[in-house]
mmCIF file of the N, C-alpha and C atoms, coordinates in Angstrom:
data_MODEL
# 
_entry.id   MODEL 
# 
loop_
_atom_site.group_PDB 
_atom_site.id 
_atom_site.type_symbol 
_atom_site.label_atom_id 
_atom_site.label_alt_id 
_atom_site.label_comp_id 
_atom_site.label_asym_id 
_atom_site.label_entity_id 
_atom_site.label_seq_id 
_atom_site.pdbx_PDB_ins_code 
_atom_site.Cartn_x 
_atom_site.Cartn_y 
_atom_site.Cartn_z 
_atom_site.occupancy 
_atom_site.B_iso_or_equiv 
_atom_site.pdbx_formal_charge 
_atom_site.auth_seq_id 
_atom_site.auth_comp_id 
_atom_site.auth_asym_id 
_atom_site.auth_atom_id 
_atom_site.pdbx_PDB_model_num 
ATOM 1   N N  . MET A 1 1  ? 9.563  -13.991 2.716   1.00 0.00 ? 1  MET A N  1 
ATOM 2   C CA . MET A 1 1  ? 8.682  -12.705 3.279   1.00 0.00 ? 1  MET A CA 1 
ATOM 3   C C  . MET A 1 1  ? 9.144  -11.248 3.022   1.00 0.00 ? 1  MET A C  1 
ATOM 4   N N  . SER A 1 2  ? 10.587 -11.241 3.109   1.00 0.00 ? 2  SER A N  1 
ATOM 5   C CA . SER A 1 2  ? 11.108 -9.976  2.811   1.00 0.00 ? 2  SER A CA 1 
ATOM 6   C C  . SER A 1 2  ? 10.942 -9.482  1.285   1.00 0.00 ? 2  SER A C  1 
ATOM 7   N N  . GLU A 1 3  ? 10.794 -10.400 0.436   1.00 0.00 ? 3  GLU A N  1 
ATOM 8   C CA . GLU A 1 3  ? 10.419 -10.190 -0.921  1.00 0.00 ? 3  GLU A CA 1 
ATOM 9   C C  . GLU A 1 3  ? 9.094  -9.498  -1.016  1.00 0.00 ? 3  GLU A C  1 
ATOM 10  N N  . LEU A 1 4  ? 8.053  -10.058 -0.428  1.00 0.00 ? 4  LEU A N  1 
ATOM 11  C CA . LEU A 1 4  ? 6.657  -9.548  -0.157  1.00 0.00 ? 4  LEU A CA 1 
ATOM 12  C C  . LEU A 1 4  ? 6.704  -8.136  0.395   1.00 0.00 ? 4  LEU A C  1 
ATOM 13  N N  . LYS A 1 5  ? 7.391  -7.903  1.504   1.00 0.00 ? 5  LYS A N  1 
ATOM 14  C CA . LYS A 1 5  ? 7.547  -6.596  2.121   1.00 0.00 ? 5  LYS A CA 1 
ATOM 15  C C  . LYS A 1 5  ? 8.132  -5.566  1.180   1.00 0.00 ? 5  LYS A C  1 
ATOM 16  N N  . GLU A 1 6  ? 9.119  -5.938  0.280   1.00 0.00 ? 6  GLU A N  1 
ATOM 17  C CA . GLU A 1 6  ? 9.691  -5.169  -0.579  1.00 0.00 ? 6  GLU A CA 1 
ATOM 18  C C  . GLU A 1 6  ? 8.864  -4.786  -1.421  1.00 0.00 ? 6  GLU A C  1 
ATOM 19  N N  . ALA A 1 7  ? 8.159  -5.809  -1.989  1.00 0.00 ? 7  ALA A N  1 
ATOM 20  C CA . ALA A 1 7  ? 7.201  -5.465  -3.080  1.00 0.00 ? 7  ALA A CA 1 
ATOM 21  C C  . ALA A 1 7  ? 6.059  -4.545  -2.732  1.00 0.00 ? 7  ALA A C  1 
ATOM 22  N N  . ILE A 1 8  ? 5.478  -4.920  -1.434  1.00 0.00 ? 8  ILE A N  1 
ATOM 23  C CA . ILE A 1 8  ? 4.439  -3.997  -0.991  1.00 0.00 ? 8  ILE A CA 1 
ATOM 24  C C  . ILE A 1 8  ? 4.799  -2.475  -0.829  1.00 0.00 ? 8  ILE A C  1 
ATOM 25  N N  . ALA A 1 9  ? 5.831  -2.405  -0.172  1.00 0.00 ? 9  ALA A N  1 
ATOM 26  C CA . ALA A 1 9  ? 6.552  -1.191  0.011   1.00 0.00 ? 9  ALA A CA 1 
ATOM 27  C C  . ALA A 1 9  ? 6.736  -0.231  -1.277  1.00 0.00 ? 9  ALA A C  1 
ATOM 28  N N  . ARG A 1 10 ? 7.400  -0.810  -2.235  1.00 0.00 ? 10 ARG A N  1 
ATOM 29  C CA . ARG A 1 10 ? 7.503  -0.219  -3.402  1.00 0.00 ? 10 ARG A CA 1 
ATOM 30  C C  . ARG A 1 10 ? 6.220  0.229   -4.172  1.00 0.00 ? 10 ARG A C  1 
ATOM 31  N N  . ALA A 1 11 ? 5.203  -0.810  -4.221  1.00 0.00 ? 11 ALA A N  1 
ATOM 32  C CA . ALA A 1 11 ? 3.942  -0.590  -5.023  1.00 0.00 ? 11 ALA A CA 1 
ATOM 33  C C  . ALA A 1 11 ? 3.228  0.425   -4.211  1.00 0.00 ? 11 ALA A C  1 
ATOM 34  N N  . LEU A 1 12 ? 3.199  0.447   -2.934  1.00 0.00 ? 12 LEU A N  1 
ATOM 35  C CA . LEU A 1 12 ? 2.541  1.456   -2.095  1.00 0.00 ? 12 LEU A CA 1 
ATOM 36  C C  . LEU A 1 12 ? 3.068  2.857   -2.363  1.00 0.00 ? 12 LEU A C  1 
ATOM 37  N N  . ARG A 1 13 ? 4.323  2.943   -2.498  1.00 0.00 ? 13 ARG A N  1 
ATOM 38  C CA . ARG A 1 13 ? 4.941  4.250   -2.673  1.00 0.00 ? 13 ARG A CA 1 
ATOM 39  C C  . ARG A 1 13 ? 4.715  4.743   -4.107  1.00 0.00 ? 13 ARG A C  1 
ATOM 40  N N  . VAL A 1 14 ? 4.812  3.808   -5.069  1.00 0.00 ? 14 VAL A N  1 
ATOM 41  C CA . VAL A 1 14 ? 4.428  4.213   -6.408  1.00 0.00 ? 14 VAL A CA 1 
ATOM 42  C C  . VAL A 1 14 ? 3.070  4.501   -6.603  1.00 0.00 ? 14 VAL A C  1 
ATOM 43  N N  . LYS A 1 15 ? 2.016  3.686   -6.089  1.00 0.00 ? 15 LYS A N  1 
ATOM 44  C CA . LYS A 1 15 ? 0.518  4.035   -6.276  1.00 0.00 ? 15 LYS A CA 1 
ATOM 45  C C  . LYS A 1 15 ? 0.310  5.349   -5.513  1.00 0.00 ? 15 LYS A C  1 
ATOM 46  N N  . ARG A 1 16 ? 0.909  5.651   -4.452  1.00 0.00 ? 16 ARG A N  1 
ATOM 47  C CA . ARG A 1 16 ? 0.694  6.906   -3.646  1.00 0.00 ? 16 ARG A CA 1 
ATOM 48  C C  . ARG A 1 16 ? 1.148  7.964   -4.602  1.00 0.00 ? 16 ARG A C  1 
ATOM 49  N N  . ALA A 1 17 ? 2.300  7.886   -4.985  1.00 0.00 ? 17 ALA A N  1 
ATOM 50  C CA . ALA A 1 17 ? 2.839  9.144   -5.869  1.00 0.00 ? 17 ALA A CA 1 
ATOM 51  C C  . ALA A 1 17 ? 1.910  9.249   -7.215  1.00 0.00 ? 17 ALA A C  1 
ATOM 52  N N  . GLU A 1 18 ? 1.486  8.119   -7.874  1.00 0.00 ? 18 GLU A N  1 
ATOM 53  C CA . GLU A 1 18 ? 0.697  8.218   -9.122  1.00 0.00 ? 18 GLU A CA 1 
ATOM 54  C C  . GLU A 1 18 ? -0.683 8.764   -8.611  1.00 0.00 ? 18 GLU A C  1 
ATOM 55  N N  . ALA A 1 19 ? -1.158 8.691   -7.394  1.00 0.00 ? 19 ALA A N  1 
ATOM 56  C CA . ALA A 1 19 ? -2.268 9.378   -6.887  1.00 0.00 ? 19 ALA A CA 1 
ATOM 57  C C  . ALA A 1 19 ? -2.150 10.792  -6.411  1.00 0.00 ? 19 ALA A C  1 
ATOM 58  N N  . GLY A 1 20 ? -0.939 10.993  -6.229  1.00 0.00 ? 20 GLY A N  1 
ATOM 59  C CA . GLY A 1 20 ? -0.418 12.516  -5.795  1.00 0.00 ? 20 GLY A CA 1 
ATOM 60  C C  . GLY A 1 20 ? -0.884 12.772  -4.403  1.00 0.00 ? 20 GLY A C  1 
ATOM 61  N N  . VAL A 1 21 ? -0.808 11.822  -3.468  1.00 0.00 ? 21 VAL A N  1 
ATOM 62  C CA . VAL A 1 21 ? -1.303 12.092  -2.138  1.00 0.00 ? 21 VAL A CA 1 
ATOM 63  C C  . VAL A 1 21 ? -0.051 11.550  -1.195  1.00 0.00 ? 21 VAL A C  1 
ATOM 64  N N  . SER A 1 22 ? -0.057 12.357  -0.192  1.00 0.00 ? 22 SER A N  1 
ATOM 65  C CA . SER A 1 22 ? 0.910  12.227  1.030   1.00 0.00 ? 22 SER A CA 1 
ATOM 66  C C  . SER A 1 22 ? 0.571  10.984  1.862   1.00 0.00 ? 22 SER A C  1 
ATOM 67  N N  . GLN A 1 23 ? 1.499  10.556  2.695   1.00 0.00 ? 23 GLN A N  1 
ATOM 68  C CA . GLN A 1 23 ? 1.176  9.513   3.558   1.00 0.00 ? 23 GLN A CA 1 
ATOM 69  C C  . GLN A 1 23 ? 0.128  9.929   4.539   1.00 0.00 ? 23 GLN A C  1 
ATOM 70  N N  . GLU A 1 24 ? 0.017  11.262  4.934   1.00 0.00 ? 24 GLU A N  1 
ATOM 71  C CA . GLU A 1 24 ? -0.958 11.784  5.858   1.00 0.00 ? 24 GLU A CA 1 
ATOM 72  C C  . GLU A 1 24 ? -2.458 11.775  5.170   1.00 0.00 ? 24 GLU A C  1 
ATOM 73  N N  . GLU A 1 25 ? -2.386 12.126  3.814   1.00 0.00 ? 25 GLU A N  1 
ATOM 74  C CA . GLU A 1 25 ? -3.694 12.100  3.060   1.00 0.00 ? 25 GLU A CA 1 
ATOM 75  C C  . GLU A 1 25 ? -4.241 10.718  2.721   1.00 0.00 ? 25 GLU A C  1 
ATOM 76  N N  . LEU A 1 26 ? -3.309 9.865   2.568   1.00 0.00 ? 26 LEU A N  1 
ATOM 77  C CA . LEU A 1 26 ? -3.599 8.305   2.445   1.00 0.00 ? 26 LEU A CA 1 
ATOM 78  C C  . LEU A 1 26 ? -4.337 7.815   3.652   1.00 0.00 ? 26 LEU A C  1 
ATOM 79  N N  . ALA A 1 27 ? -3.682 8.276   4.810   1.00 0.00 ? 27 ALA A N  1 
ATOM 80  C CA . ALA A 1 27 ? -4.311 7.880   6.007   1.00 0.00 ? 27 ALA A CA 1 
ATOM 81  C C  . ALA A 1 27 ? -5.697 8.464   6.295   1.00 0.00 ? 27 ALA A C  1 
ATOM 82  N N  . LYS A 1 28 ? -5.880 9.592   5.919   1.00 0.00 ? 28 LYS A N  1 
ATOM 83  C CA . LYS A 1 28 ? -7.203 10.072  5.912   1.00 0.00 ? 28 LYS A CA 1 
ATOM 84  C C  . LYS A 1 28 ? -8.275 9.439   5.149   1.00 0.00 ? 28 LYS A C  1 
ATOM 85  N N  . ARG A 1 29 ? -7.801 9.141   4.011   1.00 0.00 ? 29 ARG A N  1 
ATOM 86  C CA . ARG A 1 29 ? -8.788 8.531   2.880   1.00 0.00 ? 29 ARG A CA 1 
ATOM 87  C C  . ARG A 1 29 ? -9.076 6.942   3.289   1.00 0.00 ? 29 ARG A C  1 
ATOM 88  N N  . SER A 1 30 ? -7.940 6.605   3.790   1.00 0.00 ? 30 SER A N  1 
ATOM 89  C CA . SER A 1 30 ? -8.037 4.925   4.046   1.00 0.00 ? 30 SER A CA 1 
ATOM 90  C C  . SER A 1 30 ? -8.669 4.457   5.412   1.00 0.00 ? 30 SER A C  1 
ATOM 91  N N  . GLY A 1 31 ? -8.426 5.402   6.499   1.00 0.00 ? 31 GLY A N  1 
ATOM 92  C CA . GLY A 1 31 ? -8.707 5.180   7.814   1.00 0.00 ? 31 GLY A CA 1 
ATOM 93  C C  . GLY A 1 31 ? -7.577 4.256   8.520   1.00 0.00 ? 31 GLY A C  1 
ATOM 94  N N  . VAL A 1 32 ? -6.504 4.116   7.706   1.00 0.00 ? 32 VAL A N  1 
ATOM 95  C CA . VAL A 1 32 ? -5.148 3.432   8.172   1.00 0.00 ? 32 VAL A CA 1 
ATOM 96  C C  . VAL A 1 32 ? -4.378 4.544   8.806   1.00 0.00 ? 32 VAL A C  1 
ATOM 97  N N  . SER A 1 33 ? -3.717 4.277   9.927   1.00 0.00 ? 33 SER A N  1 
ATOM 98  C CA . SER A 1 33 ? -2.848 5.366   10.593  1.00 0.00 ? 33 SER A CA 1 
ATOM 99  C C  . SER A 1 33 ? -1.712 5.445   9.856   1.00 0.00 ? 33 SER A C  1 
ATOM 100 N N  . VAL A 1 34 ? -1.116 6.725   9.987   1.00 0.00 ? 34 VAL A N  1 
ATOM 101 C CA . VAL A 1 34 ? -0.096 7.156   9.114   1.00 0.00 ? 34 VAL A CA 1 
ATOM 102 C C  . VAL A 1 34 ? 1.277  6.453   9.610   1.00 0.00 ? 34 VAL A C  1 
ATOM 103 N N  . ASP A 1 35 ? 1.277  6.046   10.858  1.00 0.00 ? 35 ASP A N  1 
ATOM 104 C CA . ASP A 1 35 ? 2.370  5.227   11.408  1.00 0.00 ? 35 ASP A CA 1 
ATOM 105 C C  . ASP A 1 35 ? 2.490  3.832   10.791  1.00 0.00 ? 35 ASP A C  1 
ATOM 106 N N  . ALA A 1 36 ? 1.213  3.375   10.543  1.00 0.00 ? 36 ALA A N  1 
ATOM 107 C CA . ALA A 1 36 ? 1.050  1.993   9.903   1.00 0.00 ? 36 ALA A CA 1 
ATOM 108 C C  . ALA A 1 36 ? 1.674  2.235   8.345   1.00 0.00 ? 36 ALA A C  1 
ATOM 109 N N  . ILE A 1 37 ? 1.177  3.169   7.723   1.00 0.00 ? 37 ILE A N  1 
ATOM 110 C CA . ILE A 1 37 ? 1.569  3.437   6.221   1.00 0.00 ? 37 ILE A CA 1 
ATOM 111 C C  . ILE A 1 37 ? 3.173  3.566   6.086   1.00 0.00 ? 37 ILE A C  1 
ATOM 112 N N  . ARG A 1 38 ? 3.687  4.233   7.079   1.00 0.00 ? 38 ARG A N  1 
ATOM 113 C CA . ARG A 1 38 ? 5.205  4.538   7.102   1.00 0.00 ? 38 ARG A CA 1 
ATOM 114 C C  . ARG A 1 38 ? 5.763  3.139   7.488   1.00 0.00 ? 38 ARG A C  1 
ATOM 115 N N  . SER A 1 39 ? 5.172  2.246   8.210   1.00 0.00 ? 39 SER A N  1 
ATOM 116 C CA . SER A 1 39 ? 5.779  0.931   8.561   1.00 0.00 ? 39 SER A CA 1 
ATOM 117 C C  . SER A 1 39 ? 5.879  0.177   7.198   1.00 0.00 ? 39 SER A C  1 
ATOM 118 N N  . TYR A 1 40 ? 4.674  0.071   6.607   1.00 0.00 ? 40 TYR A N  1 
ATOM 119 C CA . TYR A 1 40 ? 4.665  -0.555  5.451   1.00 0.00 ? 40 TYR A CA 1 
ATOM 120 C C  . TYR A 1 40 ? 5.607  -0.068  4.314   1.00 0.00 ? 40 TYR A C  1 
ATOM 121 N N  . GLU A 1 41 ? 5.769  1.247   4.284   1.00 0.00 ? 41 GLU A N  1 
ATOM 122 C CA . GLU A 1 41 ? 6.635  1.907   3.113   1.00 0.00 ? 41 GLU A CA 1 
ATOM 123 C C  . GLU A 1 41 ? 8.148  1.543   3.447   1.00 0.00 ? 41 GLU A C  1 
ATOM 124 N N  . ARG A 1 42 ? 8.377  1.300   4.848   1.00 0.00 ? 42 ARG A N  1 
ATOM 125 C CA . ARG A 1 42 ? 9.873  1.250   5.277   1.00 0.00 ? 42 ARG A CA 1 
ATOM 126 C C  . ARG A 1 42 ? 10.114 -0.367  5.412   1.00 0.00 ? 42 ARG A C  1 
ATOM 127 N N  . GLN A 1 43 ? 9.269  -1.237  4.987   1.00 0.00 ? 43 GLN A N  1 
ATOM 128 C CA . GLN A 1 43 ? 9.226  -2.634  4.960   1.00 0.00 ? 43 GLN A CA 1 
ATOM 129 C C  . GLN A 1 43 ? 9.550  -3.188  6.464   1.00 0.00 ? 43 GLN A C  1 
ATOM 130 N N  . MET A 1 44 ? 8.909  -2.279  7.223   1.00 0.00 ? 44 MET A N  1 
ATOM 131 C CA . MET A 1 44 ? 9.010  -3.100  8.700   1.00 0.00 ? 44 MET A CA 1 
ATOM 132 C C  . MET A 1 44 ? 7.816  -3.908  9.000   1.00 0.00 ? 44 MET A C  1 
ATOM 133 N N  . SER A 1 45 ? 6.674  -3.777  8.350   1.00 0.00 ? 45 SER A N  1 
ATOM 134 C CA . SER A 1 45 ? 5.607  -4.890  8.718   1.00 0.00 ? 45 SER A CA 1 
ATOM 135 C C  . SER A 1 45 ? 4.867  -4.852  7.337   1.00 0.00 ? 45 SER A C  1 
ATOM 136 N N  . LEU A 1 46 ? 3.964  -5.982  7.384   1.00 0.00 ? 46 LEU A N  1 
ATOM 137 C CA . LEU A 1 46 ? 3.006  -6.050  6.317   1.00 0.00 ? 46 LEU A CA 1 
ATOM 138 C C  . LEU A 1 46 ? 1.511  -5.906  6.796   1.00 0.00 ? 46 LEU A C  1 
ATOM 139 N N  . PRO A 1 47 ? 0.888  -5.205  5.814   1.00 0.00 ? 47 PRO A N  1 
ATOM 140 C CA . PRO A 1 47 ? -0.548 -5.032  6.262   1.00 0.00 ? 47 PRO A CA 1 
ATOM 141 C C  . PRO A 1 47 ? -1.374 -6.354  6.074   1.00 0.00 ? 47 PRO A C  1 
ATOM 142 N N  . LEU A 1 48 ? -2.579 -6.308  7.125   1.00 0.00 ? 48 LEU A N  1 
ATOM 143 C CA . LEU A 1 48 ? -3.437 -7.448  6.995   1.00 0.00 ? 48 LEU A CA 1 
ATOM 144 C C  . LEU A 1 48 ? -4.234 -7.176  5.773   1.00 0.00 ? 48 LEU A C  1 
ATOM 145 N N  . LEU A 1 49 ? -4.867 -8.264  5.295   1.00 0.00 ? 49 LEU A N  1 
ATOM 146 C CA . LEU A 1 49 ? -5.740 -8.171  3.987   1.00 0.00 ? 49 LEU A CA 1 
ATOM 147 C C  . LEU A 1 49 ? -6.708 -6.969  4.142   1.00 0.00 ? 49 LEU A C  1 
ATOM 148 N N  . GLU A 1 50 ? -7.346 -6.865  5.206   1.00 0.00 ? 50 GLU A N  1 
ATOM 149 C CA . GLU A 1 50 ? -8.325 -5.898  5.445   1.00 0.00 ? 50 GLU A CA 1 
ATOM 150 C C  . GLU A 1 50 ? -7.898 -4.513  5.277   1.00 0.00 ? 50 GLU A C  1 
ATOM 151 N N  . THR A 1 51 ? -6.508 -4.381  5.702   1.00 0.00 ? 51 THR A N  1 
ATOM 152 C CA . THR A 1 51 ? -5.742 -2.986  5.677   1.00 0.00 ? 51 THR A CA 1 
ATOM 153 C C  . THR A 1 51 ? -5.409 -2.832  4.335   1.00 0.00 ? 51 THR A C  1 
ATOM 154 N N  . ALA A 1 52 ? -4.875 -3.914  3.651   1.00 0.00 ? 52 ALA A N  1 
ATOM 155 C CA . ALA A 1 52 ? -4.467 -3.680  2.193   1.00 0.00 ? 52 ALA A CA 1 
ATOM 156 C C  . ALA A 1 52 ? -5.619 -3.265  1.274   1.00 0.00 ? 52 ALA A C  1 
ATOM 157 N N  . TYR A 1 53 ? -6.821 -3.902  1.705   1.00 0.00 ? 53 TYR A N  1 
ATOM 158 C CA . TYR A 1 53 ? -7.876 -3.503  0.736   1.00 0.00 ? 53 TYR A CA 1 
ATOM 159 C C  . TYR A 1 53 ? -8.407 -2.160  0.949   1.00 0.00 ? 53 TYR A C  1 
ATOM 160 N N  . LYS A 1 54 ? -8.235 -1.477  2.184   1.00 0.00 ? 54 LYS A N  1 
ATOM 161 C CA . LYS A 1 54 ? -8.681 0.021   2.676   1.00 0.00 ? 54 LYS A CA 1 
ATOM 162 C C  . LYS A 1 54 ? -7.586 0.808   1.711   1.00 0.00 ? 54 LYS A C  1 
ATOM 163 N N  . LEU A 1 55 ? -6.429 0.467   1.877   1.00 0.00 ? 55 LEU A N  1 
ATOM 164 C CA . LEU A 1 55 ? -5.263 1.309   1.095   1.00 0.00 ? 55 LEU A CA 1 
ATOM 165 C C  . LEU A 1 55 ? -5.540 1.165   -0.393  1.00 0.00 ? 55 LEU A C  1 
ATOM 166 N N  . ALA A 1 56 ? -5.778 0.018   -0.916  1.00 0.00 ? 56 ALA A N  1 
ATOM 167 C CA . ALA A 1 56 ? -5.904 -0.071  -2.460  1.00 0.00 ? 56 ALA A CA 1 
ATOM 168 C C  . ALA A 1 56 ? -7.198 0.731   -2.876  1.00 0.00 ? 56 ALA A C  1 
ATOM 169 N N  . GLU A 1 57 ? -8.293 0.580   -2.061  1.00 0.00 ? 57 GLU A N  1 
ATOM 170 C CA . GLU A 1 57 ? -9.597 1.260   -2.321  1.00 0.00 ? 57 GLU A CA 1 
ATOM 171 C C  . GLU A 1 57 ? -9.227 2.887   -2.425  1.00 0.00 ? 57 GLU A C  1 
ATOM 172 N N  . ALA A 1 58 ? -8.446 3.366   -1.425  1.00 0.00 ? 58 ALA A N  1 
ATOM 173 C CA . ALA A 1 58 ? -8.174 4.878   -1.215  1.00 0.00 ? 58 ALA A CA 1 
ATOM 174 C C  . ALA A 1 58 ? -7.422 5.193   -2.520  1.00 0.00 ? 58 ALA A C  1 
ATOM 175 N N  . LEU A 1 59 ? -6.479 4.236   -2.953  1.00 0.00 ? 59 LEU A N  1 
ATOM 176 C CA . LEU A 1 59 ? -5.531 4.592   -4.030  1.00 0.00 ? 59 LEU A CA 1 
ATOM 177 C C  . LEU A 1 59 ? -6.202 4.413   -5.493  1.00 0.00 ? 59 LEU A C  1 
ATOM 178 N N  . GLY A 1 60 ? -7.298 3.757   -5.506  1.00 0.00 ? 60 GLY A N  1 
ATOM 179 C CA . GLY A 1 60 ? -7.937 3.446   -6.703  1.00 0.00 ? 60 GLY A CA 1 
ATOM 180 C C  . GLY A 1 60 ? -7.290 2.327   -7.521  1.00 0.00 ? 60 GLY A C  1 
ATOM 181 N N  . CYS A 1 61 ? -6.693 1.350   -6.731  1.00 0.00 ? 61 CYS A N  1 
ATOM 182 C CA . CYS A 1 61 ? -6.117 0.158   -7.386  1.00 0.00 ? 61 CYS A CA 1 
ATOM 183 C C  . CYS A 1 61 ? -6.767 -1.072  -6.568  1.00 0.00 ? 61 CYS A C  1 
ATOM 184 N N  . THR A 1 62 ? -5.988 -2.216  -6.878  1.00 0.00 ? 62 THR A N  1 
ATOM 185 C CA . THR A 1 62 ? -6.379 -3.420  -6.461  1.00 0.00 ? 62 THR A CA 1 
ATOM 186 C C  . THR A 1 62 ? -5.317 -3.944  -5.328  1.00 0.00 ? 62 THR A C  1 
ATOM 187 N N  . VAL A 1 63 ? -5.851 -4.898  -4.442  1.00 0.00 ? 63 VAL A N  1 
ATOM 188 C CA . VAL A 1 63 ? -4.713 -5.333  -3.478  1.00 0.00 ? 63 VAL A CA 1 
ATOM 189 C C  . VAL A 1 63 ? -3.679 -6.171  -4.136  1.00 0.00 ? 63 VAL A C  1 
ATOM 190 N N  . ASN A 1 64 ? -3.978 -6.810  -5.446  1.00 0.00 ? 64 ASN A N  1 
ATOM 191 C CA . ASN A 1 64 ? -2.988 -7.398  -6.129  1.00 0.00 ? 64 ASN A CA 1 
ATOM 192 C C  . ASN A 1 64 ? -1.944 -6.501  -6.694  1.00 0.00 ? 64 ASN A C  1 
ATOM 193 N N  . ASP A 1 65 ? -2.351 -5.206  -7.032  1.00 0.00 ? 65 ASP A N  1 
ATOM 194 C CA . ASP A 1 65 ? -1.469 -4.136  -7.431  1.00 0.00 ? 65 ASP A CA 1 
ATOM 195 C C  . ASP A 1 65 ? -0.510 -3.764  -6.230  1.00 0.00 ? 65 ASP A C  1 
ATOM 196 N N  . LEU A 1 66 ? -0.994 -3.726  -5.046  1.00 0.00 ? 66 LEU A N  1 
ATOM 197 C CA . LEU A 1 66 ? -0.145 -3.412  -3.902  1.00 0.00 ? 66 LEU A CA 1 
ATOM 198 C C  . LEU A 1 66 ? 0.761  -4.613  -3.570  1.00 0.00 ? 66 LEU A C  1 
ATOM 199 N N  . CYS A 1 67 ? 0.527  -5.797  -4.080  1.00 0.00 ? 67 CYS A N  1 
ATOM 200 C CA . CYS A 1 67 ? 1.423  -7.013  -3.891  1.00 0.00 ? 67 CYS A CA 1 
ATOM 201 C C  . CYS A 1 67 ? 2.392  -7.186  -4.848  1.00 0.00 ? 67 CYS A C  1 
ATOM 202 N N  . GLY A 1 68 ? 2.086  -6.344  -6.005  1.00 0.00 ? 68 GLY A N  1 
ATOM 203 C CA . GLY A 1 68 ? 2.972  -6.608  -7.162  1.00 0.00 ? 68 GLY A CA 1 
ATOM 204 C C  . GLY A 1 68 ? 2.517  -7.841  -7.931  1.00 0.00 ? 68 GLY A C  1 
ATOM 205 N N  . ILE A 1 69 ? 1.439  -8.275  -7.868  1.00 0.00 ? 69 ILE A N  1 
ATOM 206 C CA . ILE A 1 69 ? 0.838  -9.459  -8.638  1.00 0.00 ? 69 ILE A CA 1 
ATOM 207 C C  . ILE A 1 69 ? 0.341  -8.915  -9.705  1.00 0.00 ? 69 ILE A C  1 
ATOM 208 N N  . THR A 1 70 ? 0.803  -9.469  -10.906 1.00 0.00 ? 70 THR A N  1 
ATOM 209 C CA . THR A 1 70 ? 0.406  -9.190  -12.164 1.00 0.00 ? 70 THR A CA 1 
ATOM 210 C C  . THR A 1 70 ? -0.445 -10.397 -12.753 1.00 0.00 ? 70 THR A C  1 
ATOM 211 N N  . LYS A 1 71 ? -1.510 -10.181 -13.388 1.00 0.00 ? 71 LYS A N  1 
ATOM 212 C CA . LYS A 1 71 ? -2.305 -11.313 -14.026 1.00 0.00 ? 71 LYS A CA 1 
ATOM 213 C C  . LYS A 1 71 ? -1.698 -11.540 -15.518 1.00 0.00 ? 71 LYS A C  1 
ATOM 214 N N  . GLU A 1 72 ? -1.088 -12.752 -15.634 1.00 0.00 ? 72 GLU A N  1 
ATOM 215 C CA . GLU A 1 72 ? -0.681 -13.062 -17.037 1.00 0.00 ? 72 GLU A CA 1 
ATOM 216 C C  . GLU A 1 72 ? -1.721 -13.630 -17.806 1.00 0.00 ? 72 GLU A C  1 
ATOM 217 N N  . VAL A 1 73 ? -1.787 -13.089 -19.200 1.00 0.00 ? 73 VAL A N  1 
ATOM 218 C CA . VAL A 1 73 ? -2.725 -13.622 -20.010 1.00 0.00 ? 73 VAL A CA 1 
ATOM 219 C C  . VAL A 1 73 ? -2.193 -14.689 -20.945 1.00 0.00 ? 73 VAL A C  1 
# 
């Protein structure tokens, strides 16, 4: 589970940086509280699937991107 927390935390920080948004702006765009976003980025908790979808949509990526899952061809 800790590997998943680490992967999500890293991907969330990277995708947020790529989008050029702060935690506060991501909270506004996604409807997810800034406290929850901080918790995910600090590897303290994992988002529910619905929450991960909201974050991904706000960042212009997929839930798979946030989980560090890559599709191998």
